[in-house]
Residue frames relative to the residue before (quaternion, step in Angstrom):
aa qw qx qy qz dx dy dz
M 1.0000 0.0000 0.0000 0.0000 0.00 0.00 0.00
T 0.1330 -0.8002 0.5824 0.0524 3.56 -0.83 1.07
T 0.7567 0.2113 -0.1477 0.6007 3.56 1.31 -0.26
V 0.2325 -0.7286 0.6142 0.1948 3.55 -1.30 0.25
G 0.2070 -0.7873 0.5732 0.0937 3.51 -0.99 0.91
T 0.7587 -0.3850 0.2592 0.4572 3.54 -1.30 -0.04
A 0.6324 0.5480 -0.3417 0.4279 3.60 1.01 -0.77
T 0.6559 0.5022 -0.3040 0.4745 3.58 1.00 -0.87
L 0.6867 0.4740 -0.2929 0.4668 3.57 0.93 -0.82
Q 0.6109 0.5089 -0.3590 0.4888 3.58 1.10 -0.54
D 0.5986 0.5424 -0.3453 0.4778 3.57 1.13 -0.68
W 0.6012 0.5626 -0.3369 0.4567 3.59 1.06 -0.80
I 0.6820 0.4886 -0.2875 0.4621 3.53 0.84 -1.02
G 0.6620 0.5045 -0.3128 0.4577 3.58 0.95 -0.83
R 0.6500 0.5136 -0.3100 0.4664 3.57 1.01 -0.81
F 0.6402 0.5177 -0.3208 0.4682 3.56 1.03 -0.81
S 0.6375 0.5248 -0.3240 0.4616 3.57 0.96 -0.86
A 0.6680 0.4985 -0.3025 0.4624 3.60 0.92 -0.90
A 0.6499 0.5163 -0.3173 0.4587 3.57 0.99 -0.83
V 0.6474 0.5114 -0.3141 0.4698 3.59 0.96 -0.86
A 0.6434 0.5163 -0.3236 0.4634 3.59 1.00 -0.81
E 0.6717 0.5059 -0.2920 0.4556 3.55 0.98 -0.89
K 0.7690 0.3470 -0.1650 0.5108 3.55 1.03 -0.85
K 0.2851 0.8083 -0.4844 0.1753 3.58 1.27 0.20
D 0.6958 0.4683 -0.2975 0.4562 3.58 0.78 -0.95
W 0.6365 0.5247 -0.3309 0.4582 3.59 1.02 -0.73
L 0.6554 0.5023 -0.3122 0.4697 3.58 0.94 -0.89
T 0.6588 0.4928 -0.3117 0.4754 3.59 1.01 -0.75
E 0.6079 0.5452 -0.3408 0.4659 3.57 1.08 -0.71
L 0.6448 0.5035 -0.3196 0.4780 3.59 0.95 -0.83
D 0.6950 0.4736 -0.2754 0.4657 3.58 0.94 -0.91
S 0.5949 0.5740 -0.3718 0.4225 3.58 1.11 -0.50
A 0.6447 0.5386 -0.3191 0.4387 3.56 1.17 -0.61
I 0.8444 0.1217 -0.0257 0.5211 3.59 0.96 -0.81
G 0.7504 0.3489 -0.2053 0.5225 3.58 1.27 0.11
D 0.7562 -0.3805 0.3018 0.4385 3.53 -1.15 -0.78
A 0.4384 -0.7251 0.4337 0.3066 3.62 1.30 0.17
D 0.6246 0.5501 -0.3530 0.4274 3.57 1.02 0.73
H 0.3945 0.7533 -0.4706 0.2355 3.62 1.22 0.02
G 0.6705 0.4993 -0.3028 0.4576 3.57 0.89 -0.90
A 0.6790 0.4889 -0.2845 0.4679 3.58 0.85 -0.97
N 0.6659 0.5106 -0.3037 0.4513 3.58 0.93 -0.89
M 0.6990 0.4650 -0.2769 0.4675 3.57 0.85 -0.98
S 0.6383 0.5167 -0.3386 0.4592 3.59 0.99 -0.73
R 0.6419 0.5156 -0.3181 0.4700 3.56 0.96 -0.82
G 0.6828 0.5040 -0.2811 0.4481 3.54 0.89 -0.97
M 0.7042 0.4504 -0.2785 0.4730 3.60 0.84 -0.89
T 0.5811 0.5458 -0.3752 0.4729 3.59 1.13 -0.51
A 0.6451 0.5103 -0.3069 0.4788 3.58 1.00 -0.86
V 0.6272 0.5449 -0.3306 0.4476 3.57 1.01 -0.78
V 0.6922 0.4806 -0.2772 0.4616 3.55 0.82 -1.04
E 0.6451 0.5181 -0.3235 0.4591 3.57 1.00 -0.78
K 0.6654 0.4991 -0.3024 0.4655 3.57 0.99 -0.82
L 0.6704 0.5044 -0.3116 0.4461 3.60 0.94 -0.79
G 0.2439 -0.7755 0.5439 0.2080 3.59 0.96 -0.78
D 0.7293 -0.4514 0.3198 0.4026 3.54 -1.28 -0.42
T 0.7194 0.4311 -0.2389 0.4895 3.59 1.17 -0.49
A 0.3980 -0.7272 0.5078 0.2344 3.56 -0.73 1.07
P 0.5396 -0.5977 0.4774 0.3516 3.61 -1.07 0.66
A 0.6380 -0.5726 0.3609 0.3671 3.57 -1.20 0.50
T 0.8059 0.2030 -0.0928 0.5483 3.57 1.06 -0.69
I 0.6098 -0.5958 0.3930 0.3446 3.52 -1.20 0.65
D 0.6419 0.5191 -0.3490 0.4435 3.59 0.95 -0.73
E 0.6265 0.5287 -0.3405 0.4604 3.59 1.02 -0.73
L 0.6475 0.5300 -0.3066 0.4538 3.57 0.97 -0.89
L 0.7795 0.3866 -0.2106 0.4457 3.56 0.54 -1.16
K 0.6149 0.5187 -0.3558 0.4756 3.58 1.07 -0.58
G 0.6139 0.5359 -0.3411 0.4686 3.59 1.10 -0.64
V 0.6158 0.5276 -0.3313 0.4823 3.57 1.07 -0.80
G 0.6870 0.5104 -0.2872 0.4301 3.56 0.81 -1.00
M 0.6898 0.4762 -0.2937 0.4595 3.56 0.86 -0.91
T 0.6325 0.5249 -0.3391 0.4577 3.58 1.05 -0.68
L 0.6564 0.5061 -0.3154 0.4621 3.58 0.99 -0.80
V 0.6281 0.5379 -0.3362 0.4507 3.58 0.96 -0.82
S 0.7427 0.4328 -0.2238 0.4595 3.57 0.94 -0.91
S 0.7856 0.3678 -0.1735 0.4663 3.62 1.11 -0.50
V 0.7050 0.4252 -0.2609 0.5041 3.62 1.21 -0.26
G 0.3272 -0.7624 0.5304 0.1741 3.55 -0.80 1.03
G 0.7218 0.4453 -0.3171 0.4244 3.53 -1.33 -0.04
A 0.7474 -0.3693 0.2969 0.4657 3.54 -1.22 -0.54
S 0.5735 0.6541 -0.3743 0.3212 3.57 1.08 -0.67
G 0.6522 0.5408 -0.3156 0.4273 3.58 0.92 -0.91
P 0.7090 0.4455 -0.2775 0.4710 3.60 0.70 -0.97
L 0.6806 0.4972 -0.3027 0.4449 3.60 0.96 -0.82
Y 0.6906 0.4288 -0.2760 0.5128 3.59 0.81 -0.94
G 0.6181 0.5455 -0.3507 0.4443 3.58 0.99 -0.74
T 0.6549 0.5030 -0.2979 0.4790 3.56 0.94 -0.91
F 0.6212 0.5501 -0.3443 0.4392 3.60 0.96 -0.82
F 0.7256 0.4272 -0.2563 0.4746 3.59 0.78 -0.99
L 0.6161 0.5369 -0.3567 0.4528 3.61 1.03 -0.67
R 0.6989 0.4636 -0.2784 0.4681 3.58 0.82 -0.93
T 0.6161 0.5395 -0.3399 0.4625 3.57 1.07 -0.77
G 0.6863 0.4846 -0.2821 0.4632 3.56 0.92 -0.91
M 0.6359 0.5339 -0.3280 0.4506 3.59 0.97 -0.82
T 0.6920 0.4652 -0.2813 0.4750 3.56 0.94 -0.85
A 0.6011 0.5543 -0.3601 0.4491 3.60 1.05 -0.69
G 0.2703 -0.8032 0.4853 0.2149 3.56 0.97 -0.89
A 0.6682 -0.5098 0.3787 0.3876 3.53 -1.38 0.05
V 0.3622 0.7042 -0.5104 0.3352 3.55 0.55 1.23
A 0.4831 -0.6748 0.4819 0.2812 3.56 -1.23 0.49
E 0.8065 0.0543 -0.0382 0.5876 3.60 1.19 -0.35
L 0.2336 -0.7483 0.6079 0.1266 3.53 -1.30 0.45
D 0.3633 -0.6665 0.5886 0.2780 3.54 -1.19 0.55
G 0.7547 -0.4018 0.2537 0.4523 3.56 -1.26 0.07
A 0.6571 0.5103 -0.3108 0.4596 3.57 0.94 -0.88
G 0.6608 0.5127 -0.3079 0.4534 3.57 0.99 -0.80
L 0.6565 0.4883 -0.3091 0.4847 3.56 1.01 -0.78
A 0.6234 0.5297 -0.3436 0.4612 3.60 1.01 -0.77
A 0.6615 0.5016 -0.3092 0.4639 3.60 0.93 -0.85
A 0.6443 0.5169 -0.3227 0.4621 3.58 1.02 -0.77
L 0.6573 0.4959 -0.3129 0.4734 3.59 0.95 -0.86
R 0.6201 0.5321 -0.3399 0.4656 3.60 1.02 -0.77
A 0.6510 0.5048 -0.3233 0.4657 3.59 0.95 -0.82
G 0.6291 0.5358 -0.3317 0.4551 3.57 1.04 -0.72
L 0.6433 0.5092 -0.3044 0.4841 3.54 1.00 -0.85
E 0.6618 0.5034 -0.3071 0.4630 3.58 0.92 -0.89
G 0.6039 0.5502 -0.3553 0.4544 3.59 1.13 -0.58
I 0.6373 0.5095 -0.3177 0.4830 3.57 1.05 -0.77
V 0.6423 0.5181 -0.3202 0.4653 3.56 0.99 -0.83
A 0.6582 0.5052 -0.3150 0.4608 3.60 0.94 -0.85
R 0.7153 0.4572 -0.2687 0.4552 3.57 0.96 -0.78
G 0.8292 0.2593 -0.1080 0.4832 3.59 0.80 -0.99
K 0.3210 -0.7845 0.4702 0.2456 3.57 1.30 -0.23
P 0.2869 0.7746 -0.5316 0.1874 3.69 0.91 0.67
E 0.1604 -0.7465 0.6359 0.1121 3.53 -1.30 0.43
A 0.6572 -0.4849 0.3842 0.4306 3.55 -1.26 0.34
G 0.7967 0.2971 -0.2261 0.4752 3.55 -0.94 0.88
D 0.5026 0.6635 -0.4217 0.3597 3.61 1.26 0.02
K 0.3708 -0.7218 0.4776 0.3368 3.57 1.31 -0.37
T 0.4777 0.6196 -0.4649 0.4145 3.53 0.66 1.24
M 0.7291 -0.3876 0.3178 0.4662 3.58 -1.29 -0.11
F 0.5333 0.6328 -0.3956 0.3982 3.60 1.19 -0.50
D 0.6504 0.5435 -0.3298 0.4157 3.60 0.97 -0.78
A 0.6815 0.4108 -0.2873 0.5332 3.61 1.23 -0.33
M 0.7042 0.5007 -0.2786 0.4193 3.56 0.90 -0.90
A 0.6533 0.5386 -0.3374 0.4114 3.60 0.85 -0.89
P 0.6913 0.4430 -0.3140 0.4767 3.68 0.74 -0.82
A 0.6148 0.5551 -0.3510 0.4367 3.61 1.04 -0.69
V 0.6698 0.4861 -0.2908 0.4801 3.57 0.91 -0.95
E 0.6471 0.5245 -0.3214 0.4504 3.59 0.96 -0.83
V 0.6503 0.4971 -0.3100 0.4837 3.59 0.97 -0.85
F 0.6268 0.5340 -0.3327 0.4596 3.60 1.00 -0.79
E 0.6717 0.4963 -0.2960 0.4635 3.56 0.85 -0.98
N 0.6804 0.4986 -0.2962 0.4481 3.58 0.81 -0.98
G 0.6533 0.5221 -0.3137 0.4497 3.57 0.97 -0.85
V 0.6385 0.5140 -0.3204 0.4748 3.58 0.98 -0.82
Q 0.6684 0.5154 -0.3031 0.4425 3.57 0.89 -0.94
R 0.7038 0.4528 -0.2569 0.4835 3.56 1.11 -0.67
G 0.5123 -0.6854 0.3946 0.3347 3.57 1.30 0.06
I 0.3409 0.7344 -0.5137 0.2838 3.59 1.16 0.48
P 0.5844 -0.5843 0.4182 0.3771 3.64 -1.00 0.72
L 0.6081 -0.6341 0.3463 0.3289 3.53 -0.95 0.98
A 0.6324 0.5310 -0.3427 0.4480 3.59 1.00 -0.75
E 0.6553 0.4945 -0.3065 0.4818 3.59 1.03 -0.78
V 0.6099 0.5511 -0.3404 0.4565 3.56 1.05 -0.76
A 0.6883 0.4834 -0.2809 0.4622 3.56 0.85 -0.98
A 0.6345 0.5207 -0.3318 0.4649 3.57 1.04 -0.77
G 0.6536 0.5120 -0.3119 0.4619 3.57 1.00 -0.77
A 0.6296 0.5213 -0.3236 0.4766 3.57 1.09 -0.76
A 0.6339 0.5216 -0.3340 0.4632 3.60 1.03 -0.75
R 0.6522 0.5009 -0.3207 0.4699 3.58 0.97 -0.78
A 0.6312 0.5288 -0.3245 0.4654 3.59 1.05 -0.76
A 0.6398 0.5143 -0.3237 0.4706 3.58 1.01 -0.78
E 0.6557 0.5051 -0.3168 0.4632 3.59 0.97 -0.80
A 0.6472 0.5035 -0.3196 0.4749 3.56 1.03 -0.79
G 0.6370 0.5231 -0.3180 0.4685 3.58 1.05 -0.76
R 0.6156 0.5346 -0.3300 0.4757 3.56 1.07 -0.77
D 0.6989 0.4745 -0.2811 0.4553 3.57 0.79 -0.98
A 0.6299 0.5519 -0.3264 0.4383 3.58 1.13 -0.65
T 0.5847 0.5758 -0.3851 0.4223 3.62 1.20 -0.23
L 0.4672 0.7244 -0.4279 0.2718 3.59 1.21 -0.43
P 0.7908 0.3201 -0.2098 0.4777 3.65 0.68 -0.93
L 0.5201 0.6875 -0.4057 0.3037 3.58 1.21 -0.23
V 0.3495 -0.6635 0.6125 0.2500 3.54 -1.29 0.48
A 0.4533 -0.7276 0.4502 0.2498 3.55 -0.66 1.15
R 0.1461 -0.7951 0.5849 0.0666 3.53 -1.04 0.87
K 0.7306 0.3289 -0.2107 0.5600 3.56 1.30 0.02
G 0.8339 0.2971 -0.1753 0.4308 3.53 -1.28 0.40
R 0.7925 -0.3135 0.2313 0.4693 3.52 -1.35 -0.21
A 0.6286 0.5674 -0.3409 0.4083 3.59 0.98 -0.83
S 0.6038 0.5904 -0.3632 0.3936 3.59 1.08 -0.62
Y 0.5734 0.5993 -0.3800 0.4095 3.59 1.20 -0.46
L 0.6484 0.5409 -0.3148 0.4335 3.56 1.20 -0.51
G 0.3200 -0.7694 0.5003 0.2351 3.58 1.23 -0.31
E 0.8528 -0.0710 0.0774 0.5116 3.57 -0.94 -0.94
R 0.6041 0.5837 -0.3591 0.4066 3.60 1.13 -0.53
S 0.5785 0.5853 -0.3833 0.4194 3.60 1.21 -0.22
A 0.5463 0.5971 -0.4000 0.4301 3.58 1.24 -0.30
G 0.7338 0.4015 -0.3047 0.4555 3.55 -1.13 0.67
H 0.6961 0.3858 -0.2608 0.5465 3.59 1.31 0.18
L 0.4597 -0.6495 0.5270 0.2985 3.58 -1.07 0.73
D 0.4432 -0.6605 0.5263 0.3006 3.54 -1.10 0.63
P 0.4536 -0.7171 0.4505 0.2776 3.61 -0.68 1.02
G 0.6315 0.5310 -0.3377 0.4530 3.60 1.04 -0.70
A 0.6421 0.4909 -0.3202 0.4941 3.58 1.03 -0.72
A 0.6218 0.5419 -0.3395 0.4521 3.59 1.08 -0.68
S 0.6935 0.4468 -0.2931 0.4832 3.59 0.87 -0.82
T 0.5968 0.5561 -0.3601 0.4527 3.57 1.12 -0.56
A 0.6186 0.5255 -0.3419 0.4737 3.57 1.03 -0.71
L 0.6210 0.5250 -0.3303 0.4792 3.61 1.05 -0.72
L 0.6198 0.5654 -0.3286 0.4337 3.58 1.05 -0.79
F 0.7308 0.4152 -0.2349 0.4883 3.54 0.83 -0.99
D 0.5904 0.5328 -0.3769 0.4748 3.60 1.11 -0.47
A 0.6500 0.5078 -0.3169 0.4682 3.58 1.01 -0.75
L 0.6241 0.5320 -0.3358 0.4633 3.58 1.05 -0.72
A 0.6570 0.5132 -0.3066 0.4593 3.56 0.93 -0.92
A 0.6646 0.5039 -0.2990 0.4638 3.57 0.97 -0.86
A 0.6501 0.5149 -0.3122 0.4634 3.60 0.99 -0.80
I 0.6742 0.4809 -0.2992 0.4739 3.59 0.95 -0.84
A 0.6771 0.4745 -0.2863 0.4842 3.57 1.04 -0.75
G 0.3613 -0.7497 0.4798 0.2779 3.55 1.21 -0.47
D 0.2338 0.7978 -0.5203 0.1952 3.55 1.14 0.65
S 0.4092 -0.7023 0.5274 0.2472 3.53 -1.07 0.73
């Protein structure tokens, strides 16, 4: 696969929704240690709403697809997750544009725009113990892989591994953003739930691009 179309990206969304539903209790358990204990439930509710709204037929253009995902998340997910994930998908869709497919460079640019949307909204930095710690390295690996001409499925798999490594790297960190930051040193020793769901996001993207069953 050298390009991704609306059907592949809708498959991505469906796979992410299924992964969030499967890991809902785990995500909530992570959030119960350092947050409001609602990340899993909120994300599962939001992604279920997304899948229901999309239905079985992919929209004609990528911007319509991803902007629809973003707006649904903003309206249906509470806490910080809705606005942050919503912004990610809105910016990704806006940058993708009214096209039916993207090549690797186009998808990399769209993902970068999504990350920059999260930065603009939440002002996270590396080491803050947030979803940024998983997403930023994933996007960077995706961009670098595309620039080096690596096959798209391998690029996406590498980005997923980078997101997982970024998630795991939040374990010893002391949170500097969000509810977890109120705990100070006690936030160390726990995975960040937003980074955990972000790893699921990139794993789902890799699986959709690879066409895994």
